[in-house]
SETI-380415 format. One record per atom (N, C-alpha, C): x, y, z; atom name; residue number from 1. Coordinates in Angstrom, 2 decimals, padded with zeros to 5 digits, always signed. Example, Ala and Ser with C-alpha at 12.3 -4.5 7.8 and 13.67 -1.06 7.14 Angstrom:
BEGIN
R        u        v        w  atom   nr
R  +013.19  -005.69  +007.80     N    1
R  +012.30  -004.50  +007.80    CA    1
R  +013.20  -003.30  +007.80     C    1
R  +012.85  -002.25  +007.08     N    2
R  +013.67  -001.06  +007.14    CA    2
R  +012.90  +000.03  +007.87     C    2
//
This chain:
BEGIN
R        u        v        w  atom   nr
R  +103.10  +057.35  -068.95     N    1
R  +102.46  +057.19  -067.50    CA    1
R  +101.54  +056.10  -067.23     C    1
R  +101.39  +055.68  -066.20     N    2
R  +100.50  +054.76  -065.76    CA    2
R  +099.11  +054.68  -065.96     C    2
R  +098.57  +055.86  -066.56     N    3
R  +097.20  +055.83  -066.91    CA    3
R  +096.95  +055.37  -068.29     C    3
R  +098.12  +055.45  -069.24     N    4
R  +097.92  +054.98  -070.55    CA    4
R  +098.61  +053.57  -070.64     C    4
R  +097.68  +052.84  -071.38     N    5
R  +098.05  +051.47  -071.50    CA    5
R  +098.67  +051.32  -073.01     C    5
R  +100.00  +051.30  -072.93     N    6
R  +100.67  +050.84  -074.02    CA    6
R  +100.73  +049.53  -074.67     C    6
R  +100.62  +049.50  -075.98     N    7
R  +100.35  +048.14  -076.70    CA    7
R  +101.94  +047.85  -077.14     C    7
R  +102.83  +048.60  -077.13     N    8
R  +104.20  +048.39  -077.77    CA    8
R  +105.10  +049.05  -076.95     C    8
R  +106.26  +048.42  -076.90     N    9
R  +107.55  +049.00  -076.23    CA    9
R  +108.26  +050.09  -076.70     C    9
R  +107.85  +050.48  -077.91     N   10
R  +108.47  +051.64  -078.29    CA   10
R  +108.16  +052.95  -077.71     C   10
R  +108.98  +053.75  -077.39     N   11
R  +108.73  +055.08  -076.72    CA   11
R  +108.92  +056.15  -077.81     C   11
R  +107.92  +056.77  -078.20     N   12
R  +107.95  +058.00  -079.19    CA   12
R  +108.95  +058.93  -078.63     C   12
R  +109.51  +059.60  -079.50     N   13
R  +110.55  +060.68  -079.38    CA   13
R  +109.84  +061.86  -078.96     C   13
R  +108.58  +062.05  -079.33     N   14
R  +107.89  +063.14  -079.04    CA   14
R  +106.88  +063.67  -080.32     C   14
R  +106.05  +064.58  -080.07     N   15
R  +105.17  +064.78  -081.15    CA   15
R  +105.84  +065.97  -081.98     C   15
R  +105.36  +065.84  -083.34     N   16
R  +106.03  +066.95  -084.13    CA   16
R  +104.98  +068.11  -084.33     C   16
R  +104.08  +068.31  -083.41     N   17
R  +102.86  +069.24  -083.53    CA   17
R  +102.80  +069.84  -082.11     C   17
R  +102.59  +071.07  -082.08     N   18
R  +102.24  +071.70  -080.55    CA   18
R  +100.84  +071.04  -080.08     C   18
R  +100.81  +071.32  -078.74     N   19
R  +099.55  +070.63  -078.13    CA   19
R  +098.82  +071.59  -077.62     C   19
R  +097.43  +071.51  -077.70     N   20
R  +096.59  +072.58  -077.31    CA   20
R  +096.09  +071.98  -076.13     C   20
R  +096.42  +072.70  -074.83     N   21
R  +096.09  +072.28  -073.55    CA   21
R  +096.20  +073.52  -072.66     C   21
R  +095.94  +073.10  -071.23     N   22
R  +096.25  +074.20  -070.19    CA   22
R  +097.36  +074.14  -069.72     C   22
R  +098.21  +075.09  -069.69     N   23
R  +099.61  +075.30  -069.13    CA   23
R  +099.76  +074.57  -067.80     C   23
R  +100.57  +073.67  -067.63     N   24
R  +100.94  +073.17  -066.56    CA   24
R  +101.06  +074.12  -065.32     C   24
R  +101.52  +075.14  -065.53     N   25
R  +101.77  +076.28  -064.53    CA   25
R  +100.63  +076.80  -064.18     C   25
R  +099.65  +076.86  -064.89     N   26
R  +098.27  +077.52  -064.67    CA   26
R  +097.42  +076.47  -063.65     C   26
R  +097.57  +075.37  -063.70     N   27
R  +096.73  +074.12  -063.12    CA   27
R  +097.36  +074.14  -061.63     C   27
R  +096.52  +074.06  -060.66     N   28
R  +096.81  +074.03  -059.24    CA   28
R  +097.00  +072.54  -058.77     C   28
R  +096.67  +071.62  -059.63     N   29
R  +096.56  +070.23  -059.19    CA   29
R  +097.96  +069.53  -059.67     C   29
R  +097.72  +068.09  -059.79     N   30
R  +098.82  +067.22  -060.47    CA   30
R  +098.49  +067.01  -061.91     C   30
R  +099.46  +066.91  -062.68     N   31
R  +099.46  +066.87  -064.16    CA   31
R  +100.38  +065.64  -064.55     C   31
R  +099.55  +064.68  -065.30     N   32
R  +100.30  +063.75  -066.02    CA   32
R  +100.31  +063.63  -067.30     C   32
R  +101.21  +063.53  -068.04     N   33
R  +101.27  +063.34  -069.59    CA   33
R  +101.77  +062.07  -070.00     C   33
R  +101.28  +061.67  -071.19     N   34
R  +101.47  +060.33  -071.70    CA   34
R  +101.64  +060.46  -073.37     C   34
R  +102.57  +059.76  -073.88     N   35
R  +102.77  +059.80  -075.38    CA   35
R  +102.10  +058.62  -075.99     C   35
R  +101.29  +058.43  -077.02     N   36
R  +100.76  +057.11  -077.75    CA   36
R  +101.81  +057.03  -078.70     C   36
R  +102.41  +055.75  -078.69     N   37
R  +103.63  +055.42  -079.65    CA   37
R  +102.99  +054.58  -080.75     C   37
R  +103.71  +055.00  -082.01     N   38
R  +103.29  +053.98  -083.24    CA   38
R  +104.48  +052.87  -083.29     C   38
R  +104.29  +051.86  -083.96     N   39
R  +105.29  +050.65  -083.95    CA   39
R  +106.62  +051.48  -084.40     C   39
R  +106.57  +052.44  -085.48     N   40
R  +107.80  +052.92  -085.95    CA   40
R  +108.60  +053.91  -084.95     C   40
R  +107.79  +054.04  -083.67     N   41
R  +108.46  +055.09  -082.80    CA   41
R  +107.92  +056.49  -083.01     C   41
R  +106.97  +056.76  -083.88     N   42
R  +106.55  +058.06  -084.12    CA   42
R  +105.44  +058.45  -083.13     C   42
R  +105.09  +059.66  -082.73     N   43
R  +104.12  +060.02  -081.85    CA   43
R  +102.74  +060.11  -082.27     C   43
R  +101.81  +059.34  -081.74     N   44
R  +100.61  +059.30  -082.39    CA   44
R  +099.35  +059.95  -081.59     C   44
R  +099.94  +060.85  -080.67     N   45
R  +099.22  +061.55  -079.76    CA   45
R  +099.72  +061.67  -078.40     C   45
R  +099.21  +062.81  -077.79     N   46
R  +099.63  +063.24  -076.56    CA   46
R  +098.44  +063.44  -075.80     C   46
R  +098.39  +062.82  -074.61     N   47
R  +097.23  +062.87  -073.52    CA   47
R  +097.74  +063.43  -072.32     C   47
R  +096.87  +064.55  -071.71     N   48
R  +097.25  +065.14  -070.48    CA   48
R  +096.14  +064.65  -069.57     C   48
R  +096.52  +064.54  -068.20     N   49
R  +095.59  +064.01  -067.26    CA   49
R  +095.67  +065.02  -066.13     C   49
R  +094.64  +066.01  -065.96     N   50
R  +094.76  +066.80  -064.79    CA   50
R  +093.95  +066.28  -063.47     C   50
R  +094.60  +066.35  -062.39     N   51
R  +094.11  +065.95  -061.23    CA   51
R  +093.98  +067.12  -060.34     C   51
R  +092.77  +067.65  -059.98     N   52
R  +092.64  +068.73  -059.31    CA   52
R  +092.89  +068.36  -057.82     C   52
R  +092.53  +067.08  -057.48     N   53
R  +092.31  +066.71  -056.10    CA   53
R  +093.57  +065.93  -055.53     C   53
R  +094.80  +066.08  -056.23     N   54
R  +095.93  +065.42  -055.52    CA   54
R  +095.84  +063.91  -055.39     C   54
R  +095.54  +063.22  -056.26     N   55
R  +095.39  +061.77  -056.40    CA   55
R  +094.27  +061.17  -055.98     C   55
R  +093.24  +061.96  -055.94     N   56
R  +091.86  +061.44  -055.47    CA   56
R  +090.77  +061.37  -056.96     C   56
R  +091.36  +061.34  -057.86     N   57
R  +090.47  +061.27  -059.15    CA   57
R  +090.97  +062.29  -060.24     C   57
R  +090.98  +061.98  -061.30     N   58
R  +091.28  +063.26  -062.43    CA   58
R  +090.09  +063.84  -062.50     C   58
R  +090.41  +065.14  -062.78     N   59
R  +089.64  +066.22  -063.09    CA   59
R  +089.09  +066.12  -064.61     C   59
R  +090.03  +066.02  -065.48     N   60
R  +089.91  +065.66  -066.93    CA   60
R  +091.14  +065.28  -067.61     C   60
R  +090.70  +064.81  -068.88     N   61
R  +092.01  +064.26  -069.77    CA   61
R  +091.67  +065.04  -071.11     C   61
R  +092.88  +065.61  -071.46     N   62
R  +092.90  +066.47  -072.79    CA   62
R  +093.80  +065.50  -073.79     C   62
R  +093.22  +065.29  -074.86     N   63
R  +093.94  +064.60  -075.98    CA   63
R  +094.32  +065.45  -077.17     C   63
R  +095.26  +065.25  -077.67     N   64
R  +095.66  +065.80  -078.87    CA   64
R  +096.12  +064.69  -079.77     C   64
R  +095.30  +064.27  -080.98     N   65
R  +095.82  +063.49  -081.64    CA   65
R  +095.72  +063.71  -083.21     C   65
R  +096.98  +063.29  -083.88     N   66
R  +097.13  +063.75  -085.28    CA   66
R  +096.33  +063.06  -086.21     C   66
R  +096.22  +063.31  -087.57     N   67
R  +095.51  +062.75  -088.31    CA   67
R  +096.14  +061.22  -088.51     C   67
R  +095.75  +060.40  -088.81     N   68
R  +096.37  +058.84  -088.89    CA   68
R  +096.51  +058.19  -087.70     C   68
R  +096.28  +058.94  -086.55     N   69
R  +096.39  +058.20  -085.37    CA   69
R  +095.28  +057.01  -085.23     C   69
R  +095.72  +055.85  -084.77     N   70
R  +094.82  +054.76  -084.61    CA   70
R  +093.70  +054.97  -083.53     C   70
R  +094.01  +055.77  -082.43     N   71
R  +093.14  +056.20  -081.52    CA   71
R  +092.05  +057.05  -081.91     C   71
R  +091.85  +057.45  -083.28     N   72
R  +090.90  +058.07  -083.78    CA   72
R  +089.88  +057.46  -084.54     C   72
R  +090.21  +056.17  -084.68     N   73
R  +089.45  +055.15  -085.52    CA   73
R  +088.39  +054.45  -084.69     C   73
R  +087.03  +054.99  -084.63     N   74
R  +086.10  +054.52  -083.64    CA   74
R  +084.79  +054.26  -084.44     C   74
R  +084.01  +053.35  -083.88     N   75
R  +082.85  +053.04  -084.52    CA   75
R  +081.78  +054.27  -084.07     C   75
R  +080.62  +053.99  -084.56     N   76
R  +079.53  +055.23  -084.35    CA   76
R  +079.08  +055.37  -082.60     C   76
R  +079.26  +054.23  -082.00     N   77
R  +078.84  +054.58  -080.67    CA   77
R  +079.92  +054.21  -079.65     C   77
R  +081.21  +053.99  -080.16     N   78
R  +082.27  +053.95  -079.31    CA   78
R  +082.77  +055.39  -078.77     C   78
R  +083.19  +055.38  -077.50     N   79
R  +083.66  +056.67  -076.79    CA   79
R  +085.05  +057.04  -077.35     C   79
R  +085.18  +058.35  -077.36     N   80
R  +086.63  +058.63  -077.48    CA   80
R  +087.66  +058.08  -076.74     C   80
R  +088.90  +058.09  -077.16     N   81
R  +089.93  +057.46  -076.52    CA   81
R  +090.18  +058.05  -075.33     C   81
R  +090.13  +059.47  -075.29     N   82
R  +090.18  +060.10  -073.82    CA   82
R  +089.25  +059.76  -072.81     C   82
R  +087.99  +059.47  -073.50     N   83
R  +086.93  +059.17  -072.18    CA   83
R  +087.20  +057.59  -071.85     C   83
R  +087.79  +056.97  -072.66     N   84
R  +088.03  +055.48  -072.20    CA   84
R  +089.14  +055.43  -071.16     C   84
R  +090.18  +056.42  -071.48     N   85
R  +091.38  +056.65  -070.34    CA   85
R  +091.02  +057.25  -069.13     C   85
R  +089.87  +058.26  -069.13     N   86
R  +089.46  +058.75  -068.02    CA   86
R  +088.81  +057.70  -067.17     C   86
R  +087.88  +056.89  -067.97     N   87
R  +087.31  +055.64  -066.97    CA   87
R  +088.29  +054.74  -066.46     C   87
R  +089.25  +054.25  -067.13     N   88
R  +090.41  +053.52  -066.85    CA   88
R  +091.06  +054.07  -065.50     C   88
R  +091.24  +055.48  -065.60     N   89
R  +091.86  +056.22  -064.46    CA   89
R  +091.08  +056.15  -063.41     C   89
R  +089.66  +056.15  -063.53     N   90
R  +088.73  +056.06  -062.32    CA   90
R  +088.49  +054.57  -062.04     C   90
R  +088.94  +053.80  -062.71     N   91
R  +088.63  +052.21  -062.48    CA   91
R  +087.35  +051.96  -062.54     C   91
R  +086.60  +052.64  -063.72     N   92
R  +085.27  +052.57  -063.94    CA   92
R  +085.12  +051.60  -065.16     C   92
R  +084.66  +050.23  -065.01     N   93
R  +084.71  +049.20  -066.00    CA   93
R  +082.92  +049.18  -066.61     C   93
R  +082.35  +050.26  -066.56     N   94
R  +080.94  +050.04  -067.07    CA   94
R  +081.00  +050.10  -068.61     C   94
R  +080.13  +049.66  -069.26     N   95
R  +080.37  +049.73  -070.75    CA   95
R  +079.44  +051.12  -071.26     C   95
R  +080.19  +051.86  -071.57     N   96
R  +079.66  +053.18  -071.91    CA   96
R  +079.78  +053.47  -073.18     C   96
R  +078.63  +054.18  -073.98     N   97
R  +078.80  +054.24  -075.20    CA   97
R  +078.29  +055.84  -075.65     C   97
R  +078.59  +056.31  -076.81     N   98
R  +078.00  +057.52  -077.52    CA   98
R  +076.67  +057.33  -077.81     C   98
R  +075.87  +058.42  -077.03     N   99
R  +074.40  +058.30  -077.65    CA   99
R  +073.87  +059.35  -078.52     C   99
R  +074.83  +060.35  -078.88     N  100
R  +074.68  +061.52  -079.78    CA  100
R  +075.75  +062.57  -079.53     C  100
R  +075.47  +063.66  -080.67     N  101
R  +076.31  +064.71  -080.70    CA  101
R  +075.72  +066.06  -081.10     C  101
R  +076.14  +067.00  -080.76     N  102
R  +075.86  +068.44  -081.16    CA  102
R  +076.85  +069.34  -081.53     C  102
R  +076.88  +070.23  -082.37     N  103
R  +077.74  +071.03  -082.83    CA  103
R  +077.39  +072.22  -082.21     C  103
R  +078.37  +073.04  -081.71     N  104
R  +077.94  +074.31  -081.18    CA  104
R  +079.18  +075.28  -081.37     C  104
R  +079.03  +076.60  -081.72     N  105
R  +080.24  +077.42  -082.01    CA  105
R  +080.87  +078.09  -080.76     C  105
R  +082.20  +078.03  -080.54     N  106
R  +082.85  +078.67  -079.40    CA  106
R  +083.86  +079.51  -079.93     C  106
R  +084.03  +080.82  -079.37     N  107
R  +085.40  +081.73  -079.57    CA  107
R  +086.63  +081.03  -078.57     C  107
R  +087.57  +081.13  -079.45     N  108
R  +088.87  +080.86  -078.72    CA  108
R  +090.11  +081.89  -079.61     C  108
R  +090.49  +082.85  -078.53     N  109
R  +091.61  +083.46  -079.13    CA  109
R  +091.07  +084.29  -080.43     C  109
R  +090.20  +084.78  -080.55     N  110
R  +089.53  +085.59  -081.67    CA  110
R  +089.17  +084.47  -082.81     C  110
R  +089.26  +083.21  -082.76     N  111
R  +088.75  +082.24  -083.96    CA  111
R  +087.50  +081.49  -083.37     C  111
R  +086.62  +081.26  -084.40     N  112
R  +085.49  +080.41  -084.17    CA  112
R  +085.79  +078.99  -084.19     C  112
R  +085.70  +078.26  -083.12     N  113
R  +085.84  +076.84  -083.24    CA  113
R  +084.30  +076.20  -083.28     C  113
R  +084.22  +075.20  -084.04     N  114
R  +082.95  +074.24  -084.15    CA  114
R  +083.29  +073.05  -083.11     C  114
R  +082.46  +073.23  -082.19     N  115
R  +082.82  +072.09  -081.06    CA  115
R  +081.59  +070.96  -080.99     C  115
R  +082.09  +069.82  -081.13     N  116
R  +081.30  +068.59  -080.94    CA  116
R  +080.89  +068.15  -079.46     C  116
R  +079.83  +068.51  -078.90     N  117
R  +079.52  +067.93  -077.68    CA  117
R  +078.98  +066.35  -077.76     C  117
R  +079.80  +065.73  -077.29     N  118
R  +079.52  +064.21  -077.20    CA  118
R  +078.81  +063.83  -075.99     C  118
R  +077.53  +063.29  -076.37     N  119
R  +076.64  +062.76  -075.22    CA  119
R  +077.05  +061.26  -074.86     C  119
R  +077.29  +060.90  -073.57     N  120
R  +077.48  +059.41  -073.59    CA  120
R  +076.34  +058.79  -072.65     C  120
R  +076.35  +057.57  -072.72     N  121
R  +075.10  +056.72  -071.84    CA  121
R  +075.41  +057.05  -070.48     C  121
R  +076.75  +057.51  -069.92     N  122
R  +077.00  +057.74  -068.64    CA  122
R  +076.68  +059.25  -068.37     C  122
R  +075.86  +059.68  -067.74     N  123
R  +075.47  +061.41  -067.84    CA  123
R  +076.65  +062.11  -066.92     C  123
R  +077.37  +061.23  -066.27     N  124
R  +078.42  +062.01  -065.34    CA  124
R  +079.69  +062.63  -066.29     C  124
R  +079.72  +061.86  -067.66     N  125
R  +080.85  +062.37  -068.30    CA  125
R  +080.57  +063.49  -069.37     C  125
R  +081.37  +064.50  -069.24     N  126
R  +081.16  +065.46  -070.31    CA  126
R  +082.37  +065.50  -071.48     C  126
R  +082.19  +065.57  -072.52     N  127
R  +083.16  +065.40  -073.46    CA  127
R  +082.94  +066.28  -074.82     C  127
R  +084.12  +067.03  -075.25     N  128
R  +083.95  +067.83  -076.47    CA  128
R  +085.28  +067.54  -077.41     C  128
R  +085.02  +067.63  -078.51     N  129
R  +085.88  +067.66  -079.48    CA  129
R  +085.94  +068.67  -080.57     C  129
R  +087.20  +069.12  -080.95     N  130
R  +087.16  +069.90  -082.21    CA  130
R  +088.59  +069.81  -082.97     C  130
R  +088.54  +070.12  -084.34     N  131
R  +089.59  +069.94  -085.11    CA  131
R  +090.31  +071.12  -085.21     C  131
R  +091.69  +071.03  -085.16     N  132
R  +092.45  +072.40  -085.39    CA  132
R  +092.71  +072.23  -086.78     C  132
R  +093.33  +073.52  -087.18     N  133
R  +093.66  +073.99  -088.55    CA  133
R  +094.71  +072.80  -089.16     C  133
R  +095.54  +072.29  -088.13     N  134
R  +096.64  +071.27  -088.55    CA  134
R  +096.31  +069.92  -088.68     C  134
R  +095.05  +069.50  -088.51     N  135
R  +094.50  +068.32  -088.53    CA  135
R  +094.41  +067.50  -087.25     C  135
R  +095.02  +068.22  -086.14     N  136
R  +095.09  +067.39  -084.80    CA  136
R  +093.66  +067.59  -084.30     C  136
R  +093.23  +066.49  -083.63     N  137
R  +092.02  +066.44  -083.14    CA  137
R  +092.12  +066.63  -081.55     C  137
R  +091.34  +067.62  -081.04     N  138
R  +091.50  +067.94  -079.61    CA  138
R  +090.19  +067.28  -078.91     C  138
R  +090.38  +066.49  -077.95     N  139
R  +089.36  +065.94  -077.00    CA  139
R  +089.45  +066.34  -075.53     C  139
R  +088.44  +066.80  -075.06     N  140
R  +088.53  +067.19  -073.59    CA  140
R  +087.51  +066.11  -073.28     C  140
R  +087.72  +065.44  -071.92     N  141
R  +086.73  +064.61  -071.21    CA  141
R  +086.87  +064.93  -069.71     C  141
R  +085.73  +064.99  -069.04     N  142
R  +085.81  +065.14  -067.71    CA  142
R  +084.88  +064.41  -067.03     C  142
R  +084.81  +064.08  -065.74     N  143
R  +083.99  +063.10  -065.02    CA  143
R  +083.13  +064.23  -063.88     C  143
R  +081.86  +064.06  -064.01     N  144
R  +081.14  +064.97  -062.89    CA  144
R  +081.43  +066.44  -062.83     C  144
R  +081.95  +066.90  -063.92     N  145
R  +082.12  +068.55  -064.00    CA  145
R  +081.83  +068.82  -065.35     C  145
R  +081.07  +069.81  -065.50     N  146
R  +080.81  +070.26  -066.97    CA  146
R  +081.76  +071.06  -067.38     C  146
R  +081.92  +071.03  -069.04     N  147
R  +083.01  +071.66  -069.63    CA  147
R  +082.16  +072.93  -070.22     C  147
R  +082.64  +074.15  -069.48     N  148
R  +082.03  +075.43  -069.97    CA  148
R  +082.94  +076.09  -071.09     C  148
R  +082.25  +077.24  -071.52     N  149
R  +083.02  +077.91  -072.52    CA  149
R  +084.11  +078.63  -072.04     C  149
R  +084.28  +078.81  -070.72     N  150
R  +085.50  +079.49  -069.88    CA  150
R  +086.65  +078.52  -070.05     C  150
R  +086.53  +077.36  -070.19     N  151
R  +087.51  +076.38  -070.29    CA  151
R  +088.31  +076.59  -071.51     C  151
R  +087.66  +077.03  -072.77     N  152
R  +088.63  +076.98  -073.97    CA  152
R  +089.27  +078.31  -073.82     C  152
R  +089.01  +079.27  -072.92     N  153
R  +089.90  +080.34  -072.77    CA  153
R  +091.22  +080.19  -072.17     C  153
R  +091.26  +079.15  -071.47     N  154
R  +092.31  +078.50  -070.59    CA  154
R  +093.38  +077.78  -071.50     C  154
R  +092.87  +077.28  -072.71     N  155
R  +093.64  +076.59  -073.59    CA  155
R  +094.60  +077.41  -074.31     C  155
R  +095.86  +076.84  -074.57     N  156
R  +096.99  +077.50  -075.18    CA  156
R  +097.96  +076.51  -075.69     C  156
R  +098.66  +076.93  -076.78     N  157
R  +099.45  +075.90  -077.46    CA  157
R  +100.58  +075.69  -076.49     C  157
R  +101.21  +074.54  -076.26     N  158
R  +102.44  +074.12  -075.48    CA  158
R  +103.26  +073.50  -076.64     C  158
R  +104.50  +073.94  -076.56     N  159
R  +105.23  +073.65  -077.72    CA  159
R  +105.64  +072.02  -077.58     C  159
R  +105.79  +071.56  -078.89     N  160
R  +106.20  +070.04  -078.97    CA  160
R  +107.34  +069.76  -078.05     C  160
R  +108.41  +070.62  -078.35     N  161
R  +109.65  +070.31  -077.37    CA  161
R  +109.29  +069.89  -076.02     C  161
R  +108.32  +070.41  -075.30     N  162
R  +107.92  +070.26  -074.12    CA  162
R  +107.53  +068.79  -073.60     C  162
R  +107.36  +067.90  -074.70     N  163
R  +106.94  +066.58  -074.66    CA  163
R  +108.14  +065.73  -075.18     C  163
R  +109.18  +066.12  -075.73     N  164
R  +110.34  +065.32  -076.16    CA  164
R  +111.08  +064.73  -075.09     C  164
R  +111.51  +063.50  -075.22     N  165
R  +112.33  +062.91  -074.26    CA  165
R  +113.76  +063.02  -074.49     C  165
//
């Protein structure tokens, strides 16, 4: 997808893990998906960009990054990859950094998630992260829209086959 800046010409075959996201059929706007390729062609992550306003700006980006994905390697104040992709999609070139985190418990399908709310120097960014039991890091980033507990109830596993080419 155009919102991802690929560093390599390799196109990954698709993830070997299910993706936790909102079902495209449940989303009333435009949805874009992108795969992060490793040099060997394996999939190092899946990012979904949900655009509620039909091309007038993304509502949110949801990323699923497995263990070992280079997009997970960040410094203490670096914003998550999904926040950087959201800012790139918005053509926002401000220097934004992480200013703090807090952990909050959230229920999802009868399971307790420990969600990290990430505070950024730009107050219009809302960002949360949580680790799945299979080692995949899920990050949700939105611009000028809060991330509420109701959002977690909309998340469901989408099969890996959905993202294979």
